[in-house]
Structures are given as C-alpha cells and as structure tokens.
C-alpha positions as CSV (number, residue, x, y, z in Angstrom):
1,M,0.0,0.0,0.0
2,L,1.2,3.5,-0.9
3,W,0.0,6.0,1.7
4,V,-0.4,9.4,0.3
5,T,-3.1,12.0,1.0
6,L,-5.4,14.0,-1.2
7,C,-4.2,17.1,-2.9
8,F,-6.5,18.7,-5.4
9,L,-3.7,18.7,-7.9
10,A,-3.4,14.9,-7.6
11,G,-6.9,13.7,-8.4
12,P,-9.6,14.8,-10.9
13,S,-10.0,18.5,-11.1
14,I,-12.4,20.0,-8.6
15,R,-14.0,23.3,-9.2
16,V,-14.2,25.5,-6.0
17,S,-16.4,28.6,-5.9
18,C,-14.9,31.4,-3.8
19,A,-17.6,34.0,-2.7
20,T,-16.6,37.6,-3.2
21,D,-20.0,39.2,-2.8
22,N,-19.9,41.5,0.3
23,S,-23.6,40.7,0.9
24,Q,-22.6,37.1,1.9
25,P,-22.5,36.8,5.6
26,R,-19.0,36.4,7.1
27,K,-18.3,33.5,9.3
28,S,-17.8,34.4,12.9
29,K,-14.4,34.1,14.5
30,S,-15.8,31.7,17.0
31,K,-17.1,29.4,14.3
32,N,-13.7,29.6,12.5
33,S,-12.0,28.8,15.7
34,R,-14.2,25.8,16.3
35,K,-13.5,24.5,12.8
36,S,-9.7,25.1,13.3
37,A,-9.8,23.2,16.6
38,K,-11.8,20.4,14.9
39,R,-9.2,20.2,12.0
40,K,-6.3,20.1,14.5
41,A,-8.0,17.3,16.4
42,N,-8.6,15.3,13.2
43,Q,-4.9,15.8,12.2
44,K,-3.9,14.6,15.7
45,S,-6.2,11.6,15.4
46,Q,-4.7,10.7,12.0
47,R,-1.2,11.1,13.3
48,N,-2.1,8.8,16.2
49,K,-3.6,6.2,13.8
50,Q,-0.6,6.3,11.6
51,G,1.6,6.0,14.7
52,E,-0.3,2.9,15.8
53,M,0.1,1.4,12.3
54,L,3.8,2.0,12.5
55,A,4.1,0.6,16.0
56,A,2.1,-2.5,14.9
57,N,4.8,-3.2,12.3
58,G,7.6,-2.4,14.6
59,L,8.4,0.8,12.8
60,T,9.3,4.0,14.5
61,F,11.5,6.7,13.0
62,T,12.5,10.3,13.4
63,T,12.3,12.6,10.4
64,P,15.9,13.6,9.4
65,K,16.9,17.2,9.7
66,S,16.3,19.2,6.5
67,N,19.8,20.7,6.4
68,L,21.2,17.2,5.6
69,S,21.9,16.1,2.1
70,L,19.4,13.9,0.2
71,D,21.6,10.9,0.7
72,E,22.1,11.6,4.4
73,R,18.4,12.0,5.0
74,L,17.5,8.9,3.0
75,L,20.2,6.7,4.6
76,S,19.0,7.8,8.0
77,L,15.5,6.6,7.2
78,L,16.7,3.3,5.8
79,S,18.8,2.7,8.9
80,Q,15.9,3.5,11.2
81,Q,13.5,1.3,9.3
82,G,15.9,-1.6,9.0
83,I,16.0,-1.6,5.2
84,H,18.8,-3.8,3.9
85,Q,19.8,-5.7,0.8
86,L,17.4,-8.5,0.0
87,D,18.6,-12.0,0.6
88,A,18.0,-14.3,-2.4
89,G,17.5,-17.3,-0.1
90,P,19.1,-20.8,-0.3
91,K,20.1,-22.0,-3.7
92,S,18.5,-25.2,-5.2
93,G,20.4,-27.7,-7.2
94,P,20.3,-27.4,-11.0
95,A,18.4,-30.7,-11.3
96,K,15.5,-29.3,-9.2
97,V,15.5,-26.1,-11.2
98,E,15.5,-27.9,-14.5
99,L,12.5,-30.1,-13.4
100,G,10.7,-27.1,-12.0
101,R,11.1,-25.2,-15.3
102,A,9.6,-28.0,-17.3
103,L,6.6,-28.4,-14.9
104,F,6.0,-24.6,-14.7
105,F,5.5,-24.3,-18.5
106,D,3.8,-27.7,-19.0
107,K,0.0,-27.8,-19.5
108,E,0.0,-31.5,-18.5
109,L,-0.7,-30.3,-14.9
110,S,-4.1,-29.0,-15.9
111,G,-7.2,-31.2,-16.3
112,N,-7.9,-30.2,-19.9
113,R,-4.2,-29.9,-20.8
114,D,-4.6,-26.3,-21.9
115,T,-3.3,-24.3,-19.0
116,A,0.2,-24.2,-17.3
117,C,1.4,-22.3,-14.3
118,A,3.1,-19.9,-16.8
119,T,-0.3,-19.2,-18.4
120,C,-1.2,-16.8,-15.6
121,H,2.4,-16.1,-14.5
122,H,4.2,-15.6,-17.8
123,P,7.5,-13.8,-18.3
124,S,6.1,-11.8,-21.2
125,H,3.7,-10.2,-18.7
126,G,6.0,-9.5,-15.8
127,T,5.2,-13.0,-14.3
128,G,1.5,-12.1,-14.3
129,D,-0.9,-12.2,-17.2
130,G,-1.5,-8.6,-18.0
131,M,-5.2,-8.9,-17.2
132,A,-7.3,-7.6,-14.3
133,L,-8.8,-11.1,-13.8
134,S,-7.3,-14.3,-15.2
135,V,-8.8,-16.6,-17.8
136,G,-8.0,-20.1,-16.7
137,T,-8.9,-23.4,-18.3
138,S,-11.0,-23.9,-21.5
139,P,-10.4,-20.4,-23.1
140,L,-12.3,-19.6,-26.3
141,R,-9.0,-20.0,-28.2
142,E,-6.1,-22.2,-27.2
143,N,-2.5,-21.1,-26.8
144,E,-3.2,-17.4,-26.2
145,L,-1.8,-15.2,-23.5
146,G,-2.9,-11.9,-21.8
147,L,-5.8,-10.0,-23.3
148,Q,-5.8,-12.4,-26.3
149,R,-6.9,-15.2,-24.0
150,I,-10.7,-14.9,-24.1
151,L,-13.1,-16.4,-21.6
152,G,-14.6,-19.7,-22.8
153,I,-18.3,-20.4,-23.0
154,N,-19.9,-21.0,-19.6
155,R,-16.6,-20.4,-17.9
156,S,-15.8,-17.9,-15.1
157,F,-12.9,-15.5,-14.5
158,A,-10.5,-16.2,-11.7
159,P,-11.8,-14.1,-8.8
160,R,-8.5,-12.2,-8.2
161,N,-5.6,-10.8,-10.1
162,A,-2.6,-13.1,-10.8
163,P,0.2,-11.8,-8.6
164,A,3.8,-11.5,-9.8
165,I,6.3,-14.1,-8.6
166,F,9.5,-12.2,-8.2
167,N,12.1,-12.9,-5.4
168,L,10.2,-15.8,-4.0
169,G,13.4,-17.5,-2.7
170,S,13.7,-15.1,0.2
171,E,13.2,-16.8,3.5
172,A,11.3,-13.7,4.7
173,W,8.1,-15.0,3.0
174,T,5.6,-16.3,5.5
175,T,2.3,-16.0,3.5
176,Q,1.0,-16.5,0.0
177,Y,-2.2,-15.5,-1.9
178,W,-4.1,-12.2,-1.6
179,D,-6.0,-13.5,1.4
180,G,-3.0,-15.3,3.1
181,R,-4.7,-18.7,3.0
182,I,-1.2,-20.2,2.8
183,E,0.8,-19.3,5.9
184,E,3.8,-20.5,7.8
185,K,3.1,-20.0,11.5
186,D,4.9,-21.4,14.5
187,G,6.9,-23.8,12.4
188,R,3.9,-25.3,10.6
189,F,2.1,-24.6,7.3
190,I,-1.6,-23.6,7.3
191,S,-3.5,-24.3,4.1
192,P,-6.9,-25.2,2.7
193,A,-5.9,-28.8,2.7
194,S,-5.4,-28.9,6.4
195,H,-4.1,-32.4,7.5
196,A,-4.2,-33.6,3.9
197,L,-1.2,-31.5,3.1
198,P,2.0,-33.6,2.8
199,Q,4.8,-33.0,5.3
200,D,8.3,-31.5,4.9
201,F,8.0,-28.6,2.6
202,P,10.9,-26.2,2.5
203,N,8.9,-23.0,2.3
204,V,5.4,-21.4,1.8
205,V,6.1,-21.0,-2.0
206,A,6.3,-24.7,-2.5
207,V,3.1,-25.1,-0.5
208,Q,1.3,-22.5,-2.6
209,A,2.2,-24.4,-5.8
210,M,0.1,-27.3,-4.6
211,F,-3.2,-25.4,-5.0
212,P,-3.8,-23.8,-8.4
213,V,-4.2,-27.4,-9.9
214,T,-7.1,-28.0,-7.5
215,S,-9.1,-25.0,-8.7
216,R,-11.7,-25.8,-11.3
217,V,-11.6,-22.3,-12.7
218,E,-7.8,-22.0,-12.9
219,M,-6.5,-25.4,-14.0
220,R,-8.6,-28.5,-13.2
221,G,-11.8,-28.0,-15.2
222,D,-15.4,-29.1,-14.8
223,I,-17.0,-32.5,-14.6
224,G,-17.6,-33.7,-18.1
225,D,-14.8,-31.8,-19.7
226,V,-12.5,-33.3,-22.3
227,D,-8.9,-32.3,-22.9
228,I,-7.5,-30.7,-26.1
229,E,-7.2,-34.1,-27.7
230,G,-10.7,-35.1,-26.9
231,S,-9.8,-37.4,-24.0
232,H,-11.8,-37.6,-20.8
233,N,-10.6,-35.2,-18.1
234,E,-10.2,-37.5,-15.1
235,L,-9.0,-34.8,-12.7
236,A,-12.4,-33.0,-13.0
237,D,-14.2,-36.1,-11.6
238,I,-12.4,-35.9,-8.3
239,A,-14.3,-34.3,-5.4
240,D,-13.2,-30.7,-4.6
241,T,-12.3,-31.6,-1.1
242,D,-10.2,-34.6,-2.1
243,F,-6.9,-32.8,-2.3
244,S,-4.8,-36.0,-2.1
245,G,-6.8,-37.6,-4.9
246,I,-6.2,-34.7,-7.2
247,W,-2.4,-34.5,-6.4
248,D,-2.0,-38.3,-6.8
249,A,-3.8,-38.2,-10.2
250,I,-1.5,-35.5,-11.5
251,A,1.5,-37.4,-10.2
252,A,0.3,-40.5,-12.2
253,R,0.1,-38.4,-15.3
254,L,3.7,-37.3,-14.9
255,A,4.9,-40.8,-14.1
256,A,3.5,-42.0,-17.4
257,I,5.9,-39.7,-19.3
258,P,9.5,-41.3,-19.4
259,E,11.3,-37.9,-19.5
260,Y,9.6,-36.8,-16.3
261,Q,10.7,-40.1,-14.7
262,E,14.3,-39.2,-15.5
263,L,14.0,-35.6,-14.3
264,F,12.4,-36.6,-11.0
265,A,15.0,-39.3,-10.4
266,A,17.8,-36.7,-11.0
267,A,16.2,-34.0,-8.8
268,F,15.0,-36.4,-6.0
269,P,17.2,-39.5,-6.1
270,G,15.7,-42.5,-4.3
271,E,12.3,-40.8,-3.8
272,K,8.9,-41.8,-5.2
273,L,7.6,-39.4,-7.9
274,S,5.1,-37.2,-6.1
275,F,3.2,-34.0,-6.7
276,R,4.8,-32.6,-3.5
277,N,8.2,-33.0,-5.0
278,A,6.9,-31.4,-8.2
279,C,5.9,-28.3,-6.3
280,I,9.2,-28.1,-4.5
281,A,10.9,-28.1,-7.9
282,I,8.5,-25.5,-9.2
283,A,9.3,-23.2,-6.3
284,A,13.0,-23.8,-6.8
285,F,12.6,-22.7,-10.5
286,E,10.6,-19.6,-9.6
287,A,13.2,-18.5,-7.1
288,D,16.1,-19.2,-9.4
289,A,14.6,-17.7,-12.6
290,Y,12.8,-14.6,-11.2
291,T,15.0,-13.3,-8.4
292,F,16.7,-10.1,-9.5
293,L,18.9,-8.2,-7.0
294,D,20.5,-5.6,-9.3
295,S,17.9,-2.9,-9.7
296,P,19.0,0.7,-9.2
297,W,17.4,0.5,-5.8
298,D,19.3,-2.6,-4.9
299,R,22.6,-1.0,-6.0
300,Y,21.8,2.1,-3.9
301,V,21.1,0.1,-0.8
302,A,24.3,-1.8,-1.4
303,G,26.3,1.5,-1.4
304,D,26.2,3.0,-4.9
305,R,25.0,6.5,-4.2
306,R,25.0,7.3,-7.9
307,A,22.5,4.5,-8.7
308,L,19.5,6.9,-8.2
309,S,18.8,10.3,-9.7
310,S,17.9,13.3,-7.5
311,N,14.2,13.0,-8.3
312,E,14.3,9.3,-7.5
313,K,15.9,9.9,-4.1
314,K,13.2,12.6,-3.4
315,G,10.6,10.0,-4.2
316,A,12.2,7.5,-1.8
317,L,12.2,10.2,0.9
318,V,8.5,10.6,0.5
319,F,8.0,6.9,0.3
320,F,9.9,6.2,3.6
321,S,8.7,9.3,5.5
322,S,6.0,11.8,4.8
323,G,4.0,9.6,2.4
324,G,3.8,6.8,4.9
325,C,4.2,4.2,2.2
326,S,6.7,2.1,4.2
327,N,4.2,1.7,7.0
328,C,3.0,-1.4,5.1
329,H,5.5,-1.7,2.2
330,S,8.2,-2.3,4.7
331,G,11.4,-4.4,4.9
332,A,13.6,-5.7,2.1
333,L,10.6,-7.3,0.3
334,L,8.6,-4.0,0.6
335,T,5.7,-5.7,2.1
336,D,4.7,-6.4,5.7
337,Q,2.6,-9.4,4.5
338,K,-0.4,-8.1,6.4
339,F,-3.9,-7.3,5.3
340,Y,-5.7,-4.0,4.7
341,N,-8.8,-2.5,3.1
342,L,-7.7,0.1,0.6
343,G,-11.2,0.9,-0.6
344,I,-10.8,-1.0,-3.9
345,P,-14.0,-1.4,-5.9
346,Q,-15.5,-4.9,-6.1
347,F,-16.0,-6.6,-9.4
348,G,-15.6,-10.1,-10.9
349,P,-17.3,-13.3,-9.9
350,G,-16.6,-13.0,-6.2
351,K,-15.4,-15.8,-4.1
352,G,-17.1,-18.5,-2.0
353,A,-20.5,-18.2,-0.3
354,E,-20.4,-14.4,-0.4
355,A,-20.1,-14.2,-4.2
356,P,-20.4,-11.9,-6.0
357,F,-18.6,-10.1,-3.2
358,D,-15.0,-11.0,-2.2
359,H,-14.5,-10.7,1.5
360,G,-10.7,-11.1,1.2
361,R,-8.9,-12.0,4.4
362,G,-12.3,-12.2,6.2
363,R,-13.0,-15.4,4.3
364,E,-10.0,-17.0,6.1
365,S,-10.2,-15.4,9.5
366,G,-13.9,-15.5,9.9
367,I,-13.7,-12.0,11.4
368,Q,-16.0,-9.4,10.0
369,S,-13.5,-6.5,10.4
370,D,-11.2,-8.4,8.0
371,Y,-13.8,-8.1,5.2
372,F,-12.3,-6.5,2.0
373,R,-8.8,-6.7,3.4
374,F,-6.1,-8.0,1.1
375,R,-2.4,-8.6,1.6
376,T,0.1,-5.9,1.0
377,P,1.8,-6.7,-2.3
378,P,5.6,-6.6,-2.8
379,L,6.8,-3.8,-5.1
380,R,10.0,-5.1,-6.7
381,N,9.7,-4.8,-10.5
382,C,6.2,-3.3,-10.0
383,E,6.7,-1.2,-13.1
384,V,6.1,-4.3,-15.3
385,T,3.5,-6.1,-13.2
386,G,0.2,-4.3,-13.8
387,P,-2.7,-4.2,-13.6
388,Y,-2.6,-3.4,-9.9
389,M,-4.7,-4.2,-6.7
390,H,-6.2,-7.6,-5.8
391,N,-8.6,-7.5,-8.8
392,G,-6.5,-5.4,-11.2
393,A,-8.7,-2.3,-10.7
394,Y,-5.9,0.0,-12.1
395,E,-3.9,-0.4,-15.2
396,T,-1.0,2.0,-14.4
397,L,1.2,2.8,-11.4
398,E,0.1,6.4,-11.6
399,E,-3.5,5.3,-11.2
400,A,-2.7,3.0,-8.4
401,V,-0.8,5.6,-6.5
402,E,-3.5,8.2,-7.0
403,H,-6.1,5.8,-5.5
404,H,-4.0,5.8,-2.4
405,V,-4.2,9.6,-2.4
406,Y,-7.7,9.4,-1.1
407,P,-9.2,6.0,-1.3
408,S,-12.8,6.9,-0.3
409,Y,-12.9,9.6,-2.9
410,Y,-11.7,7.4,-5.7
411,L,-13.9,4.4,-4.6
412,K,-17.0,6.5,-4.8
413,R,-16.1,7.9,-8.2
414,Y,-14.6,4.7,-9.7
415,E,-16.0,3.8,-13.2
416,V,-14.7,0.3,-14.2
417,K,-15.0,1.1,-17.9
418,D,-12.4,3.8,-17.5
419,Y,-9.7,1.4,-16.1
420,V,-10.4,-2.3,-17.1
421,D,-9.9,-3.5,-20.7
422,Q,-11.9,-6.8,-20.3
423,K,-15.5,-6.2,-21.2
424,L,-16.9,-9.2,-19.4
425,V,-15.1,-8.1,-16.2
426,R,-16.5,-4.6,-16.6
427,D,-20.0,-6.0,-16.8
428,S,-19.6,-7.6,-13.4
429,Y,-18.9,-4.4,-11.5
430,L,-20.8,-4.1,-8.2
431,N,-21.9,-0.5,-7.9
432,D,-23.8,-1.2,-4.6
433,S,-20.6,-2.5,-2.9
434,R,-19.1,0.9,-2.4
435,E,-20.9,1.6,0.9
436,F,-19.8,-1.7,2.4
437,V,-16.2,-1.3,1.4
438,D,-16.0,2.4,2.3
439,K,-17.1,1.8,5.9
440,S,-13.9,0.0,6.9
441,I,-11.1,1.5,4.9
442,D,-7.8,1.2,6.8
443,L,-5.8,4.0,5.2
444,P,-5.6,7.1,7.5
445,A,-5.3,10.5,5.8
446,L,-1.8,12.0,6.4
447,P,-1.5,15.2,8.4
448,T,0.6,16.8,5.7
449,K,-0.7,16.9,2.1
450,L,1.5,15.8,-0.7
451,S,1.8,17.8,-3.9
452,K,1.3,16.4,-7.4
453,Q,5.1,16.6,-7.9
454,E,5.7,14.6,-4.8
455,I,3.4,11.9,-6.0
456,S,5.2,11.9,-9.3
457,R,8.4,11.5,-7.5
458,V,7.0,8.4,-5.7
459,V,6.4,6.8,-9.1
460,D,9.9,7.7,-10.1
461,F,11.2,5.9,-7.0
462,L,9.0,2.8,-7.7
463,E,10.5,2.5,-11.2
464,T,14.0,2.2,-9.6
465,L,12.8,-1.2,-8.3
466,T,12.9,-2.6,-11.8
467,A,15.8,-4.9,-12.7
468,P,17.9,-3.9,-15.8
469,R,17.1,-5.8,-19.1
470,I,14.2,-7.4,-17.3
471,H,12.3,-8.5,-20.4
472,E,15.4,-10.0,-22.0
473,R,16.2,-11.9,-18.8
474,M,12.7,-13.2,-18.4
475,R,12.5,-14.2,-22.1
476,A,15.5,-16.5,-21.5
477,T,13.6,-18.6,-18.9
478,I,11.1,-19.9,-21.5
479,P,11.9,-23.4,-22.7
480,E,11.5,-24.4,-26.4
481,R,9.6,-27.6,-25.4
482,V,8.3,-29.6,-22.4
483,P,8.4,-33.3,-21.7
484,S,4.7,-33.8,-22.4
485,G,5.1,-32.5,-25.9
486,L,2.2,-30.0,-25.4
487,P,2.6,-26.5,-26.8
488,V,4.6,-24.0,-24.8
489,D,3.1,-20.5,-24.7
490,G,5.1,-17.4,-25.5
491,T,8.1,-19.0,-27.2
492,N,8.0,-16.1,-29.7
493,F,8.1,-13.5,-26.9
C-alpha cells in the first residue's frame, strides 16, 4: 500500500467557488475557531492512527533534519527502518530447477491440458498475465496469453488478479495469496488442505504451488470436460475436497511420461515421484529464474550513491517518510505481508458463499472486520506487473498511487469502464458494494498533504525497483519444449 493523501492537484480537477460578494454573511471568528480546533483534532487523530500502524509493524523513525543532504536523509530513514539488501534465499540444485522449469511451463498439470502455471504467470507479462482477472482453463481460443486469452463459453474468470512471482526465494516470506490462506506459522504450514497437506515442505512458496491445480476455474476444469485431444478429463471427476486424490492423479500423469521419470530421479534421487516434489521443484525454479537483485534501488542500498537520480531519491524520501508508504510496504521485500482494506472497488465473480462479493482476508479469518482486506503486495519490478490491486482495478502505477491519495474519494467515483480492458469483467462491477467497502477503509489521511510533484516522485522511485534488461532476462527462462510435448506458450516473446 502506498499511503499518500489527497491534494486537489493529484486527483480529478475539482471546481471550487470562492464567494466575493460582500452581501454574503461572514463566518464568525468563534465558528472559524471551532473549525480550526476540529481540524487540528482530526490531524492529531490521523497522526495517532498512523503511529499505531507504524508501531504494529515495529516501525518508529525520526524525520531527518532538512539541512542534511538527500543521501544523508534517505540513509538515516533506511537505517531507522531496517532496510537492507534482499537475501535471495538458499540455492537449489540445477536438477530441481530444470525439473521445475519443465513443470512450470507444461500444460500436462491441468485437467484439460490447456493451462500451465506460466499461463497466468508468464515472463512476457511481468510474471503475471496482464489482465485484471485471469482466464484459466478452457479459453475460447487455445495457446493465447494476456488479453488475447478470451473467456470460454460457460466459464468464469478467476476471482482475483494473478500476482507477480519475483524474489520468492527469500526466507522472509511467510504468506502466499491475496487472502493469506497459505501461511507459515509457529513452524507449521496452514493451508486449505489442512491435514491432507504432505509434510516436509521447505517454504510457503512450494506449498502454494500445490493449490492452483485444485481450482476448477484455474486449471482442473469441470465435470464432463474433455482435454484438447478429446480425451476424458479424469482430474475433474475428483471431489473438490479430495486434495490427495487430485495430487496423486497429477503425479500419475507425470509418471506416465518417461522424460519426467528421468527428471524426477535426478532431482529427488531415491524418492517416489510425487506432486509434493513437483511443487518443491516449481518453487526452486521460480526462485532461481525470477530473483533479481541488481535494480537501481538494490545498488543504492548496497552503497552505490549514484544509482538513483535526485528525483528518484526525493521519491524515496516521500515513500519512507511523509508519504507513509513504508508503513506497510516495509522491509527488504517492501511488504509487511499483512492485510488492509484500501477501498478497492468490487468486481468479478466474487469468491465463496459471499459471491459476487469477495471478503478477502475475512474469508479465512472469519472476522467481519477483515472483510475487504487483502495482503500488501511486494513492489519489486512493479513497473512491469500491472494491472494493480487484488482485482486489477488500475492499469498503471500512476492510477494505483492516485487511488492511495484518497481511497474513499476514488472508490465513490470509480468507473470500471475507465480502467479495465476486459469487457466481461466490466459487466460484473458491483456498484452497490461501495458503501460496504468504504465503511472499513484502513488508510488514514496523512496530516501533511503531498503535492502532485511529490506523488510523481514516488512513481519515479517505484521505477527504480525494476531490474535492468528485465524483459530480455525473463525471455531466457522460457523453454522451447516440455516433456509432455504439449505447446509452450510465449516462445516467440
């Protein structure tokens, strides 16, 4: 979350009428005094709320003196907030990475053999899919990506935006998914599978990889489906709650392919081919392929004071101080992995029993105050990962930042047709959701307003989080072929 406050220059233009007619009654000093006192009380309340949020995240800092240089002020803030170089995490062996790469791009893991992990997390779309809401299995046309992948007949969009998968090797990760339904807590993993989840996973990323294949919308398909070759989709016949049955059936598919037998034997010698090991390999590949630690920001934190321009440093100062952005986008990952209601408009199919609403974290916690709260996203390489927010409500960084300017204002004036390219998504916009979402917005207004220029500088800073030659480096991760022989999407990227 980027915390910035409303300045008339930042949002849509607002026409203000200033009365000059002497016949208009002048407000009494006492009334002005009362308004001034109320305004000061509100500012104090907002400062207190912001202080509470900082304290909850273990963040307290003193604003550096203005007579210091840009670097001195910025380095003081980074030191106070414990900002350090990101740790890439433990390295995996090349055999695991090679196996994970094949599995990540192979549609054999999906019921209808038409969707891979990479379909919604593709290098050509910043490890997302470039859409507000993803189109999973059974698209109208096969082998398409991004906005060219059209929703199939009688199919549903995924309820949430596909998140980017950069820097997942870091051991700082404790949650996955927008609602945090995968979590490492007190040395154990919490997941929708409960006790059916296999043991001995190395991290939450490997656990997360177990679940997209269980989703009928994303990868598994519906009862009665046939795959792209006209064969029966046996994965769709398995009960939704039978996680072990689904995982064992996918493992059986992989075991029937000789090349996968060889790859698993090399990556996990002496172990039985299992979907658990498949997901450990996928996580190893993701961490190896999409961890980039040489962005201008990384170089600056490592000591290169010339890595950022003056404007970019000014944006970082706003981000880490007056803008309050680092209240939630904290630490080396630039996320506290906690959950907040930003006042994001509701659209899409919704999720669970509350559909067409999406209660976010409230679905997992069962706590009403968690309704419409979603996890703070990490920001590294965010320049290439749009659309933004849990449902892709905004196409550009500028739009996303400006929503943070004053979330209630933008929520009430949001028009989905102005921001979302997918027509069928636009048709599912819930106009009547605004009141419910608005009641519990977590973002406090800041006591000091930010100018349009300061907001622009924040965007300048966010762009320093992008690794150099990122598109070229991501292109190199796409294999020419996969063991199943099924088509690999995006080989011409």
